[in-house]
C-alpha positions as MATLAB code, in Angstrom:
seq = 'MKINSFKFLASLAILLLAGRLCATQHIAENDQETAVYDLIKRVVPTAASKFKVEFIEPVNGKDRFELESKNGKIVIRGTNGIAAASALNYYLKNYAFCDITWNGTNLNLPNPLPSVPQKIAQVTPYQYRYYLNYCTFNYSMSWWDWDRWQQEIDWMALNGINMPLAITGQNAVWQRVYKGMGFTDKELEAFFSGPAYFNWFFMGNLDGWGGPLPNSIIKGHEELQKKILARERSLGMTPILPAFTGHVPPSFKDRFPNAKLKKTHWTTFPDVYILDPNDSMFTTIGRKFIEEEIRTFGTDHLYTADTFNENMPPTNDTTYLHDVSKKVFESMTAADNKATWVMQGWLFHHHEKFWQPAQIKALLNAVPNNRMIILDLWSENHPVWNRTQAYYGKPWIWCMLHNFGGNISMYGRMDNVASDPVAAMNDPASGKMAGIGLTPEAIEQNPAVYQLFLENVWRNTPIDVNAWLKAYTRRRYGRINKNAESAWEVLHKTVYTGGILPGGPESIITGRPTFAKTSRGTRPQKNYNPEALLPAWGNLVEASAELKASDGFSYDLVDVTRQVLVNYADTLQQQFAAAYKAGDVAKFNKKTSEFLMVIDDTDKLLATRKDFLLGKWLNDAKKWGTTPTEKKLFEKNARNLITLWGDKNSTLSEYSCRQWSGMLSGYYKPRWEQFFKYVNQQAKLKKPVDQKFFDEQIKNWEWNWVNSTETYADTATGNSVEVAQRIYKKYRPVINGLYNKRN';
ca = [
      72.592  -35.448  -50.371;
      70.080  -32.834  -51.540;
      67.274  -35.395  -51.411;
      68.194  -36.449  -47.886;
      68.387  -32.814  -46.809;
      64.993  -32.132  -48.356;
      63.467  -35.132  -46.545;
      65.012  -34.008  -43.291;
      63.762  -30.465  -43.666;
      60.306  -31.675  -44.674;
      60.138  -34.000  -41.678;
      61.317  -31.215  -39.415;
      58.682  -28.875  -40.825;
      55.942  -31.456  -40.187;
      57.150  -31.978  -36.633;
      57.308  -28.230  -36.011;
      53.836  -27.755  -37.470;
      52.463  -30.581  -35.365;
      54.106  -29.060  -32.305;
      52.637  -25.696  -33.171;
      49.159  -27.173  -33.504;
      49.494  -28.989  -30.184;
      50.767  -25.832  -28.565;
      47.833  -23.897  -29.965;
      45.411  -26.430  -28.510;
      47.246  -26.367  -25.180;
      47.190  -22.559  -25.141;
      43.442  -22.646  -25.834;
      42.878  -24.892  -22.814;
      45.109  -22.697  -20.692;
      43.291  -19.626  -21.959;
      39.980  -20.881  -20.582;
      41.561  -21.705  -17.256;
      43.202  -18.278  -17.196;
      39.867  -16.677  -18.046;
      38.220  -18.320  -15.029;
      41.052  -17.353  -12.672;
      40.841  -13.794  -13.982;
      37.081  -13.789  -13.355;
      37.647  -14.992   -9.787;
      40.126  -12.161   -9.254;
      37.608   -9.624  -10.496;
      34.716  -11.020   -8.440;
      36.446  -11.886   -5.146;
      39.889  -10.286   -5.371;
      40.801  -10.684   -1.687;
      39.985  -14.405   -1.659;
      41.036  -15.417   -5.169;
      44.016  -17.443   -3.942;
      41.670  -19.711   -1.965;
      40.104  -21.181   -5.123;
      41.432  -23.854   -7.455;
      40.001  -24.409  -10.967;
      39.801  -27.788  -12.699;
      38.005  -29.008  -15.821;
      35.835  -32.109  -16.173;
      33.922  -33.889  -18.921;
      30.216  -33.234  -19.642;
      27.449  -35.739  -18.864;
      25.520  -36.850  -21.946;
      26.628  -33.695  -23.682;
      25.333  -31.447  -20.872;
      27.443  -29.023  -18.853;
      28.141  -29.845  -15.225;
      30.103  -28.509  -12.288;
      31.524  -29.836   -9.039;
      32.451  -28.100   -5.826;
      34.455  -29.367   -2.857;
      37.042  -28.459   -0.258;
      40.415  -30.114   -0.758;
      43.888  -29.438    0.631;
      42.844  -26.103    2.067;
      41.332  -24.867   -1.210;
      37.817  -24.476   -2.559;
      37.982  -26.570   -5.720;
      35.613  -25.555   -8.509;
      35.345  -27.847  -11.486;
      33.404  -27.360  -14.671;
      33.086  -28.626  -18.199;
      34.081  -25.143  -19.371;
      34.626  -21.657  -18.019;
      30.900  -20.999  -17.647;
      30.340  -24.159  -15.600;
      33.362  -23.374  -13.425;
      32.120  -19.813  -12.867;
      28.700  -21.246  -11.982;
      30.380  -23.427   -9.359;
      31.945  -20.299   -7.898;
      28.547  -18.583   -7.831;
      26.965  -21.630   -6.187;
      29.613  -21.472   -3.481;
      29.180  -17.729   -2.949;
      25.407  -18.034   -2.618;
      25.091  -21.205   -0.589;
      28.189  -21.253    1.626;
      29.408  -17.653    1.870;
      25.818  -16.267    1.715;
      26.742  -13.621   -0.860;
      24.821  -12.267   -3.810;
      25.704  -10.411   -7.005;
      22.977   -8.492   -8.855;
      22.629   -5.383  -11.025;
      20.993   -3.522   -8.149;
      22.970   -4.243   -5.038;
      25.762   -6.707   -4.326;
      26.818   -8.402   -1.103;
      30.354   -9.800   -1.250;
      31.143   -9.579    2.443;
      33.019  -12.887    2.540;
      33.490  -14.715    5.839;
      37.071  -15.142    7.012;
      38.123  -17.886    6.910;
      36.058  -19.063    3.936;
      33.534  -21.756    4.841;
      34.468  -25.237    3.740;
      32.280  -27.493    1.597;
      31.534  -30.521    3.834;
      30.834  -32.882    0.959;
      31.235  -32.709   -2.787;
      28.459  -30.904   -4.681;
      27.698  -31.970   -8.258;
      25.217  -30.245  -10.565;
      24.219  -30.982  -14.170;
      22.179  -28.601  -16.265;
      19.247  -30.121  -18.152;
      19.532  -27.380  -20.776;
      21.915  -27.394  -23.723;
      21.346  -23.671  -24.319;
      21.093  -20.842  -21.798;
      20.295  -17.816  -23.912;
      20.589  -14.128  -22.986;
      19.498  -10.756  -24.354;
      16.971   -9.174  -26.651;
      17.773   -6.862  -29.555;
      16.090   -4.087  -27.545;
      18.358   -4.554  -24.513;
      21.244   -3.196  -26.553;
      19.517    0.194  -26.646;
      17.111    0.480  -23.709;
      19.922   -0.502  -21.317;
      23.236   -0.867  -23.160;
      23.356    2.082  -25.585;
      26.192    3.799  -23.734;
      28.038    0.925  -22.083;
      31.825    0.955  -22.134;
      34.139   -2.009  -21.732;
      34.166   -1.819  -17.929;
      30.375   -2.164  -17.801;
      30.364   -4.941  -20.402;
      33.026   -6.800  -18.467;
      30.827   -6.792  -15.363;
      27.889   -8.120  -17.363;
      29.877  -10.923  -18.980;
      31.110  -11.983  -15.531;
      27.495  -11.992  -14.307;
      26.502  -14.063  -17.348;
      29.189  -16.637  -16.668;
      28.387  -16.825  -12.952;
      24.773  -17.568  -13.864;
      25.443  -20.189  -16.510;
      24.659  -18.199  -19.671;
      26.329  -19.859  -22.665;
      24.502  -18.358  -25.668;
      24.524  -14.526  -25.619;
      23.245  -12.330  -28.407;
      26.157  -10.202  -29.675;
      25.119   -7.468  -32.111;
      27.397   -4.601  -31.071;
      29.699   -3.231  -33.761;
      27.951   -4.494  -36.877;
      27.735   -1.022  -38.442;
      31.438   -1.279  -39.212;
      30.781   -4.480  -41.138;
      27.845   -2.964  -43.038;
      29.932    0.098  -43.821;
      32.646   -1.999  -45.458;
      30.163   -4.175  -47.341;
      28.130   -1.329  -48.794;
      31.133    0.896  -49.520;
      32.608   -2.115  -51.315;
      29.483   -2.070  -53.471;
      30.054    1.571  -54.335;
      27.882    3.369  -51.781;
      29.265    6.676  -50.530;
      29.516    7.938  -46.966;
      26.818   10.473  -47.797;
      24.457    7.738  -48.966;
      25.094    5.708  -45.849;
      24.365    8.730  -43.633;
      20.705    8.328  -44.554;
      20.920    4.624  -43.664;
      22.686    4.299  -40.317;
      20.631    5.292  -37.277;
      21.820    7.103  -34.191;
      23.405    4.979  -31.410;
      20.236    4.831  -29.282;
      18.310    3.250  -32.182;
      20.709    0.638  -33.530;
      18.594   -2.404  -32.858;
      15.537   -1.102  -34.722;
      17.834   -0.208  -37.592;
      19.343   -3.709  -37.481;
      15.845   -5.229  -37.537;
      14.825   -3.169  -40.552;
      12.300   -0.913  -38.815;
      13.856    2.476  -39.547;
      16.598    4.313  -41.430;
      18.694    7.240  -40.320;
      16.734    8.268  -37.219;
      18.988    9.848  -34.612;
      21.852   10.309  -37.077;
      24.044   11.116  -38.858;
      26.175    8.458  -37.200;
      29.786    9.568  -36.632;
      32.639    7.291  -37.695;
      34.091    7.561  -34.202;
      31.344    5.468  -32.654;
      31.317    3.009  -35.573;
      34.998    2.332  -34.915;
      34.539    2.443  -31.141;
      31.793   -0.165  -31.208;
      33.813   -2.392  -33.522;
      36.668   -2.433  -31.019;
      34.222   -2.924  -28.158;
      32.637   -5.902  -29.917;
      36.030   -7.530  -30.364;
      36.613   -7.302  -26.610;
      33.111   -8.586  -25.838;
      33.473  -11.594  -28.116;
      36.991  -12.409  -26.925;
      35.882  -12.438  -23.302;
      32.675  -14.416  -23.949;
      34.531  -17.031  -26.014;
      37.363  -17.300  -23.500;
      34.792  -18.467  -20.929;
      33.216  -21.005  -23.282;
      30.243  -19.003  -24.554;
      29.002  -19.236  -28.156;
      27.882  -15.723  -29.127;
      25.183  -15.169  -31.760;
      26.109  -12.743  -34.537;
      23.725  -10.934  -36.913;
      22.929  -12.022  -40.465;
      21.318  -10.278  -43.458;
      17.531   -9.944  -43.607;
      17.265   -7.762  -46.670;
      17.453   -4.237  -45.218;
      19.242   -1.983  -47.747;
      20.086    1.749  -47.913;
      17.452    4.137  -49.302;
      19.750    4.875  -52.263;
      19.796    1.191  -53.228;
      16.835    1.817  -55.535;
      18.894    4.365  -57.463;
      22.066    2.333  -57.736;
      20.238   -0.869  -58.614;
      17.032    0.195  -60.371;
      16.238   -3.350  -61.483;
      16.451   -4.805  -57.965;
      13.271   -6.266  -56.493;
      12.557   -4.008  -53.530;
       9.585   -3.675  -51.245;
       8.761   -0.964  -48.747;
       7.892   -1.693  -45.141;
       6.396    0.740  -42.674;
       6.883    0.696  -38.910;
       4.814    2.967  -36.614;
       5.290    6.632  -37.635;
       8.726    6.253  -39.236;
       9.282    6.646  -42.983;
       9.308    3.529  -45.152;
      12.447    1.444  -45.395;
      13.552   -0.703  -48.320;
      13.819   -4.459  -48.069;
      15.463   -6.493  -50.828;
      13.241   -9.340  -51.984;
      14.858  -12.669  -51.076;
      14.079  -13.885  -54.592;
      16.383  -11.221  -56.033;
      19.744  -12.768  -56.890;
      21.522   -9.975  -55.001;
      19.988  -11.092  -51.717;
      22.249  -14.108  -51.315;
      25.222  -12.163  -52.670;
      24.893   -9.372  -50.104;
      24.116  -11.815  -47.315;
      27.247  -13.792  -48.143;
      29.376  -10.648  -48.334;
      28.118   -9.500  -44.937;
      28.853  -12.753  -43.138;
      32.237  -13.140  -44.839;
      33.216   -9.644  -43.701;
      31.755  -10.302  -40.249;
      33.797  -13.475  -39.867;
      36.953  -11.657  -41.002;
      36.277   -8.980  -38.409;
      34.866  -10.916  -35.456;
      35.285  -14.648  -36.116;
      32.274  -16.916  -35.691;
      30.697  -19.621  -33.578;
      28.319  -20.439  -36.461;
      25.226  -19.017  -34.749;
      23.403  -16.193  -36.551;
      20.381  -14.103  -35.716;
      17.955  -12.908  -38.382;
      14.391  -11.779  -37.825;
      12.270  -11.414  -40.905;
       9.092   -9.355  -40.640;
       9.900   -7.970  -37.176;
       6.671   -6.163  -36.237;
       6.023   -5.795  -39.979;
       3.339   -7.693  -41.843;
       4.519   -9.782  -44.805;
       3.110   -8.550  -48.133;
       1.193  -11.804  -48.567;
       0.178  -14.871  -46.591;
       1.087  -17.091  -49.535;
       2.931  -20.065  -48.079;
       5.223  -20.440  -51.096;
       6.409  -16.874  -50.683;
       7.031  -17.296  -46.944;
       8.873  -20.557  -47.546;
      11.090  -18.918  -50.164;
      11.889  -15.957  -47.905;
      13.084  -18.221  -45.126;
      15.004  -20.440  -47.535;
      16.866  -17.496  -49.053;
      17.757  -16.002  -45.681;
      19.261  -19.313  -44.635;
      21.050  -19.767  -47.953;
      22.650  -16.329  -47.532;
      24.103  -17.593  -44.237;
      25.328  -20.942  -45.533;
      26.838  -19.371  -48.651;
      29.469  -17.905  -46.327;
      29.412  -20.454  -43.480;
      28.339  -23.997  -44.241;
      28.015  -24.673  -40.514;
      25.569  -21.814  -39.956;
      22.654  -22.239  -37.558;
      19.836  -19.677  -37.590;
      18.625  -18.457  -34.191;
      15.258  -16.723  -34.693;
      13.024  -14.814  -32.286;
       9.494  -16.196  -32.233;
       8.134  -12.725  -31.440;
       6.448  -12.297  -34.824;
       4.170  -15.277  -34.152;
       2.779  -13.517  -31.075;
       2.859   -9.935  -32.267;
       0.870  -10.699  -35.433;
      -0.859  -13.796  -34.148;
      -3.836  -13.538  -36.514;
      -1.592  -13.519  -39.575;
       0.664  -16.354  -38.470;
      -1.623  -19.352  -38.709;
      -0.259  -22.926  -38.765;
       0.188  -22.985  -42.535;
       2.169  -19.740  -42.551;
       4.342  -20.701  -39.563;
       5.119  -24.094  -41.063;
       6.028  -22.510  -44.396;
       8.495  -20.143  -42.749;
      10.085  -22.745  -40.484;
      10.118  -25.825  -42.687;
      12.310  -24.143  -45.292;
      15.258  -24.659  -42.923;
      16.510  -28.073  -41.706;
      15.480  -28.797  -38.127;
      19.073  -29.097  -36.940;
      20.014  -25.713  -38.415;
      17.449  -23.480  -36.730;
      16.661  -22.629  -33.099;
      13.543  -20.675  -32.112;
      13.353  -18.329  -29.125;
       9.907  -18.568  -27.526;
      10.340  -14.958  -26.497;
       7.595  -14.407  -23.883;
       7.030  -17.877  -22.470;
       6.109  -16.722  -18.981;
       3.079  -14.807  -20.259;
       2.332  -15.743  -23.866;
       4.004  -19.001  -24.910;
       3.787  -19.894  -28.593;
       5.331  -23.355  -28.425;
       2.118  -24.871  -27.024;
       0.044  -23.764  -30.028;
       2.562  -24.608  -32.766;
       3.276  -28.233  -31.884;
       6.546  -27.036  -30.358;
       7.496  -25.130  -33.505;
       6.843  -28.137  -35.706;
      10.010  -29.997  -34.805;
      12.513  -27.166  -34.410;
      14.657  -26.926  -31.284;
      13.364  -24.050  -29.177;
      14.172  -22.125  -26.009;
      11.781  -21.178  -23.167;
      12.340  -17.465  -22.501;
      11.292  -14.871  -19.944;
      10.781  -11.399  -21.465;
       9.439   -9.593  -18.392;
      10.420   -5.951  -19.050;
       9.387   -3.640  -21.877;
      11.187   -0.410  -22.697;
      13.124   -0.171  -19.434;
      10.073    0.998  -17.502;
      10.618    1.116  -13.751;
       7.979   -0.962  -11.976;
       7.973   -3.738   -9.413;
       6.514   -6.618  -11.398;
       6.965  -10.293  -12.126;
       5.339  -13.724  -12.042;
       7.547  -15.570   -9.597;
       5.456  -18.715   -9.281;
       5.401  -19.178  -13.040;
       9.106  -18.491  -13.400;
       9.792  -21.059  -10.684;
       7.771  -23.879  -12.186;
       6.888  -23.345  -15.842;
      10.289  -24.056  -17.466;
      10.520  -27.463  -15.773;
       6.868  -28.189  -16.546;
       7.492  -27.422  -20.210;
      10.641  -29.550  -20.275;
       8.717  -32.514  -18.867;
       5.701  -32.029  -21.135;
       5.641  -34.662  -23.919;
       4.215  -31.982  -26.212;
       7.234  -29.693  -25.780;
       9.133  -31.431  -28.562;
      12.740  -30.371  -28.837;
      12.848  -27.837  -26.032;
      16.596  -27.294  -25.786;
      17.107  -24.502  -23.322;
      15.933  -21.513  -21.323;
      16.712  -17.859  -21.754;
      16.284  -14.265  -20.649;
      14.957  -11.877  -23.292;
      14.115   -8.603  -21.463;
      13.911   -5.404  -23.465;
      15.831   -3.802  -20.589;
      17.655   -4.923  -17.469;
      18.910   -3.424  -14.186;
      15.542   -3.659  -12.419;
      13.590   -6.266  -10.393;
      16.765   -8.257   -9.583;
      14.889  -10.879   -7.551;
      12.869  -12.009  -10.576;
      16.013  -12.560  -12.644;
      17.903  -14.285   -9.857;
      14.953  -16.606   -9.346;
      14.726  -17.427  -13.036;
      18.437  -18.222  -13.248;
      18.061  -20.695  -10.407;
      16.507  -22.952  -13.078;
      19.751  -23.268  -15.019;
      21.247  -25.971  -12.810;
      18.140  -27.876  -11.732;
      15.401  -30.051  -13.232;
      12.766  -29.641  -10.520;
      10.448  -26.706   -9.660;
      11.663  -24.072   -7.217;
       9.934  -23.566   -3.868;
       9.551  -19.779   -4.054;
       8.944  -19.267   -0.329;
      12.076  -21.182    0.649;
      14.073  -19.522   -2.112;
      13.041  -16.047   -0.965;
      14.242  -16.705    2.572;
      17.635  -17.793    1.274;
      17.735  -14.879   -1.184;
      16.945  -12.366    1.554;
      19.708  -13.714    3.778;
      22.433  -13.572    1.142;
      21.227  -10.283   -0.370;
      21.138   -8.474    2.970;
      24.018  -10.319    4.615;
      22.032  -11.737    7.548;
      18.726  -13.271    8.584;
      16.075  -10.711    9.449;
      12.481  -11.697   10.161;
      11.049   -8.348    9.105;
      12.836   -8.598    5.793;
      11.489  -12.130    5.304;
       7.984  -10.929    6.072;
       8.394   -8.096    3.561;
       9.282  -10.540    0.826;
       6.324  -12.751    1.653;
       4.130   -9.719    0.939;
       6.055   -8.746   -2.192;
       5.711  -12.286   -3.494;
       1.930  -12.193   -3.190;
       1.486   -8.649   -4.542;
       3.846   -7.163   -7.115;
       5.442  -10.514   -7.884;
       2.180  -12.295   -8.563;
       1.721   -9.691  -11.230;
      -0.616  -11.413  -13.656;
      -0.477  -11.633  -17.430;
       0.168   -7.984  -18.260;
       2.156   -6.274  -21.033;
       5.038   -5.667  -18.653;
       4.982   -3.949  -15.297;
       2.381   -1.260  -14.596;
       3.612    2.278  -15.150;
       2.553    5.286  -13.079;
       0.372    8.051  -14.433;
       3.180   10.397  -13.331;
       5.191    9.392  -16.389;
       2.267    9.703  -18.804;
       1.404   12.802  -20.785;
      -0.863   14.778  -18.396;
      -4.545   13.879  -18.521;
      -7.619   13.334  -16.357;
      -7.990    9.804  -17.755;
      -6.724    6.806  -15.783;
      -4.388    5.939  -18.640;
      -2.636    7.798  -21.422;
      -0.909    6.593  -24.555;
       2.076    4.525  -23.555;
       1.137    4.608  -19.853;
      -0.929    1.893  -18.200;
      -1.121    2.134  -14.390;
      -3.475   -0.839  -13.873;
      -2.140   -3.282  -11.314;
      -2.857   -6.892  -10.536;
      -2.899   -6.242   -6.773;
      -4.524   -3.811   -4.366;
      -2.051   -0.972   -3.628;
      -2.866   -1.104    0.089;
      -1.710   -4.741    0.159;
       1.829   -3.544   -0.496;
       1.945   -1.345    2.632;
       2.902   -4.107    5.118;
       6.017   -4.875    3.046;
       6.969   -1.195    3.217;
       6.516   -1.193    6.989;
       8.507   -4.416    7.368;
      11.455   -2.997    5.453;
      11.442    0.225    7.444;
      11.434   -1.880   10.635;
      14.378   -3.886    9.293;
      16.356   -0.799    8.263;
      18.081   -0.293   11.617;
      19.757   -3.690   11.307;
      20.184   -3.859    7.513;
      21.012   -0.269    6.612;
      24.607   -1.126    5.648;
      23.444   -3.547    2.940;
      23.600   -2.260   -0.634;
      20.859   -4.649   -1.742;
      18.645   -3.633    1.156;
      19.121    0.038    0.315;
      17.968   -0.581   -3.240;
      14.973   -2.655   -2.176;
      13.844   -0.118    0.437;
      14.056    2.681   -2.146;
      12.284    0.611   -4.787;
       9.390   -0.377   -2.510;
       9.070    3.195   -1.215;
       9.052    4.448   -4.798;
       6.335    1.963   -5.736;
       4.128    2.947   -2.802;
       4.524    6.646   -3.618;
       3.704    6.354   -7.309;
       0.733    4.114   -6.514;
      -0.484    6.883   -4.206;
       0.091    9.442   -6.974;
      -2.162    7.407   -9.280;
      -4.910    7.686   -6.660;
      -4.339   11.422   -6.253;
      -4.624   11.875  -10.013;
      -8.076   10.341   -9.996;
      -9.011   12.510   -7.008;
      -8.072   15.771   -8.708;
      -9.787   14.545  -11.899;
     -12.985   13.969   -9.870;
     -12.634   17.403   -8.219;
     -12.356   19.070  -11.616;
     -15.396   17.186  -12.894;
     -17.345   18.305   -9.799;
     -16.242   21.909  -10.267;
     -14.504   21.972   -6.893;
     -11.554   24.270   -7.674;
     -10.257   24.375   -4.094;
     -10.082   20.595   -3.848;
      -8.582   20.384   -7.326;
      -5.735   22.705   -6.336;
      -5.207   20.904   -3.027;
      -4.915   17.504   -4.678;
      -2.702   18.737   -7.496;
      -0.349   20.274   -4.910;
      -0.214   16.947   -3.093;
       0.436   15.188   -6.402;
       3.364   17.483   -7.230;
       4.722   17.006   -3.704;
       4.774   13.245   -4.246;
       6.779   13.766   -7.431;
       9.275   15.947   -5.527;
       9.655   13.460   -2.703;
      10.034   10.538   -5.100;
      12.725   12.414   -7.006;
      14.666   13.109   -3.773;
      14.362    9.453   -2.792;
      15.600    8.173   -6.155;
      18.507   10.621   -6.083;
      20.028    8.521   -3.282;
      20.641    5.531   -5.581;
      22.925    5.262   -8.621;
      20.312    2.962  -10.182;
      17.797    5.778  -10.691;
      19.731    8.738  -12.104;
      18.929   10.479  -15.370;
      22.279   12.261  -15.215;
      24.192    9.009  -15.468;
      22.301    7.967  -18.619;
      22.930   11.352  -20.258;
      26.556   11.678  -19.225;
      27.370    8.123  -20.280;
      25.976    9.046  -23.706;
      28.110   12.177  -23.928;
      31.268   10.236  -23.012;
      31.063    8.454  -26.391;
      31.341   11.757  -28.215;
      34.746   12.916  -29.419;
      33.613   16.437  -30.363;
      31.028   18.868  -28.948;
      28.790   18.122  -31.929;
      28.932   14.372  -31.289;
      28.279   14.835  -27.582;
      25.199   16.895  -28.334;
      23.939   14.346  -30.863;
      24.382   11.464  -28.430;
      22.691   13.369  -25.623;
      19.753   14.053  -27.914;
      19.561   10.331  -28.724;
      19.580    9.533  -25.015;
      16.843   12.079  -24.205;
      14.696   11.167  -27.187;
      14.593    7.414  -26.587;
      13.205    7.717  -23.040;
      10.631   10.421  -23.871;
       9.100   10.918  -27.306;
      11.079    7.998  -28.791;
      10.659    9.500  -32.248;
       9.516   12.898  -33.439;
       6.827   15.080  -31.865;
       4.058   12.890  -33.302;
       5.566    9.545  -32.387;
       3.076    6.895  -31.303;
       5.827    5.433  -29.096;
       5.948    8.432  -26.762;
       6.440    7.266  -23.140;
       7.070    3.658  -24.226;
      10.457    3.846  -22.536;
       9.450    6.085  -19.632;
      11.789    6.065  -16.643;
      11.061    6.802  -12.992;
      14.467    8.368  -12.439;
      15.663   11.288  -10.383;
      15.991   14.123  -12.862;
      13.274   12.736  -15.121;
      10.721   13.361  -12.387;
      11.953   16.861  -11.524;
      13.079   17.946  -14.986;
      10.506   16.430  -17.335;
       7.409   14.865  -15.760;
       6.765   17.485  -13.068;
       7.054   20.500  -15.451;
       4.607   18.818  -17.820;
       2.050   18.339  -15.048;
       2.564   21.910  -13.846;
       1.759   23.180  -17.321;
      -1.347   21.005  -17.409;
      -2.585   22.299  -14.057;
      -1.925   25.895  -15.161;
      -3.923   25.297  -18.337;
      -6.815   23.694  -16.410;
      -7.004   26.644  -14.001;
      -6.900   29.106  -16.884;
      -9.786   27.301  -18.563;
     -11.709   27.247  -15.279;
     -11.347   31.039  -14.914;
     -12.560   31.478  -18.471;
     -15.385   28.980  -17.785;
     -14.212   26.897  -20.726;
     -13.748   23.123  -20.867;
     -10.340   21.473  -20.950;
      -9.434   20.527  -24.519;
      -7.133   17.533  -24.169;
      -6.192   17.482  -27.856;
      -5.252   21.162  -27.741;
      -3.075   20.625  -24.666;
      -1.374   17.574  -26.230;
      -0.508   19.558  -29.334;
       0.962   22.384  -27.229;
       2.951   20.141  -24.895;
       4.551   18.291  -27.825;
       6.555   21.427  -28.611;
       7.775   21.690  -25.018;
       8.699   17.977  -25.042;
      10.665   18.352  -28.279;
      12.507   21.346  -26.843;
      13.463   19.228  -23.832;
      14.773   16.490  -26.127;
      17.001   19.076  -27.799;
      18.129   20.825  -24.623;
      21.374   20.288  -22.712;
      20.782   21.203  -19.056;
      22.733   18.949  -16.728;
      21.532   16.467  -14.110;
      23.422   14.782  -11.280;
      25.143   11.520  -12.179;
      26.177   10.576   -8.638;
      23.872    9.658   -5.785;
      23.215   12.161   -3.019;
      21.698   11.596    0.402;
      21.250    8.526    2.562;
      18.712    6.090    1.094;
      17.582    4.639    4.389;
      17.214    7.993    6.132;
      15.255    9.531    3.241;
      13.010    6.475    3.011;
      12.351    6.582    6.760;
      11.352   10.255    6.586;
       9.028    9.558    3.666;
       7.493    6.639    5.536;
       6.834    8.798    8.569;
       5.319   11.513    6.375;
       3.129    9.392    4.105;
       2.197    6.181    5.878;
      -0.541    7.761    8.068;
      -1.929    9.677    5.060;
      -2.020    6.627    2.813;
      -3.471    4.466    5.593;
      -6.238    7.007    6.072;
      -6.920    7.097    2.352;
      -7.286    3.359    2.008;
      -9.247    2.994    5.249;
     -11.680    5.665    4.070;
     -12.044    3.945    0.711;
     -12.691    0.587    2.340;
];
């Protein structure tokens, strides 16, 4: 009887377990369907009931979606949540003529919703659609909360992104690992950076800068990362988590005096310590980190690790480089035997002379081909795949970098973005090209360039840019407008045929004051004649009467007006420099007054858009603080990153300059005013201007600004279209006269 009872109970337990496993699988499938329906409710809440979601099988392992009208519903089908969301986005763009971007959204849905006359089917040629750069997490995302992240993840899904970088929250993991090894909170204070500098800390470039880091934000980012990963995975994404590259606390040398450590130096920051991969502790720490990371966040078996990021290896010996790469990978697989290493190929461009074929092969060949994926980080301007035999057999991803430091500038290479990914995919020399990706250092600017790039995700033929722009203009502005179309024809051939430049041109306004055409960190050279942009400005002003209600139009009108004004300011700067050289004090003062007036007018213009507000950046930073001390620290981080970047002598000053309302009036204009005052003083004393002397003096003022706490508006004021129209009326005749005189 006991034996029979035992058999019965055992059988029952097996059946219950099997049922539980099946239920878990069923819940997982339902979860993805629920995730898509929830996305639809967030994106188009008033029309959500009109859509039906279904799932289909992939084609040859590639994602696909279908779209059709059936039984009074718009049916969107996809191989996963991302593909289904992409079907929704395809419908919104091509049938409802709507558009969703960082800088202006049109979701004015027709009622009733347009039907889909015949079934649409799309297959992506790309296994991977990658998104984000380490730098994006600070230049744009330093202060994001869950609401902002949720919007971005929806945008990612709508645009087919399936492989996002996910590095938020890792300080909590490092804290547990190193405290488990005996390190104290005090020792880790000198290790963890401030929240605006996380990614450079993660990449082993600096220690402690911007700290000490409060526990509140360590815990807050851990919880935020859990939400980010849960949402991304629910939609079918495979996030990439960080791995160990050898960066250890400064006190490591004291606790482990026999450890093999080397110092690395990045720009003007103090040396950091890197544990030699040949030290036995390297694999141990790497395993501990990934084990703790998996306990905390789970895993999709993709890990990011970038050795020698903007740091030269100590030797070009191929055996050494091979061993480094091998040990980094072994530290991943020691904790996760399914680990795949996703590596940025930036180092091969940044230190191109060092990384010759032998050195690149040594680094890459230490890892099996099917366990490493390379990001060709700047493919649109400086591809590396075509000079490395497609990374010597490794799968790789064609990426558009586009923006550096979050600088505000109309720039892009639309024709290349529209054709180069497909050309690379069809090139026999491209080897194992497996995807495309976006790797900007910052986002929330130049939305047209990013929307154009993402059009590649679901097609295997080049994009006709002219035709695409007409369709883009219609859905962005909510209607067809010939003036708007004409404006974009001009923009395409000027700012968006931007040439191979190190990012978009800055304006001399944001540079440390000088008579030179450029200053450190500020490069105003353009790949087009500034006067060629004027017809686009005129076209948009003409279109404003009809399109003034459009959010996207408002942004574009402000952005083009801003670009025209700062281009004009660059010309004025050279005019007052020439007047000074000629000894014409009256003309010098006239032109400097005009220059300052342009700054004032640009600031008022930018104040009308939420996209261009210093106050929002600063106040978002302060919201993360739980005490007055934390709020002040975070505000200092926010101010520092976009100005000096480091200390008063930082060589990265202005790298992350921002043409924002508040920055123009509160930082750039006062600097120029002090320069003009100094020049006039020297003129009265009949002494030359000493640029080095002025730079040394202004550094103190800049550092005081970084440490100050005056407030700036974080909500838009004024009507964008009306302000832009007034500026057009005021400046167009003046600028026309300037260019006509020059020609």
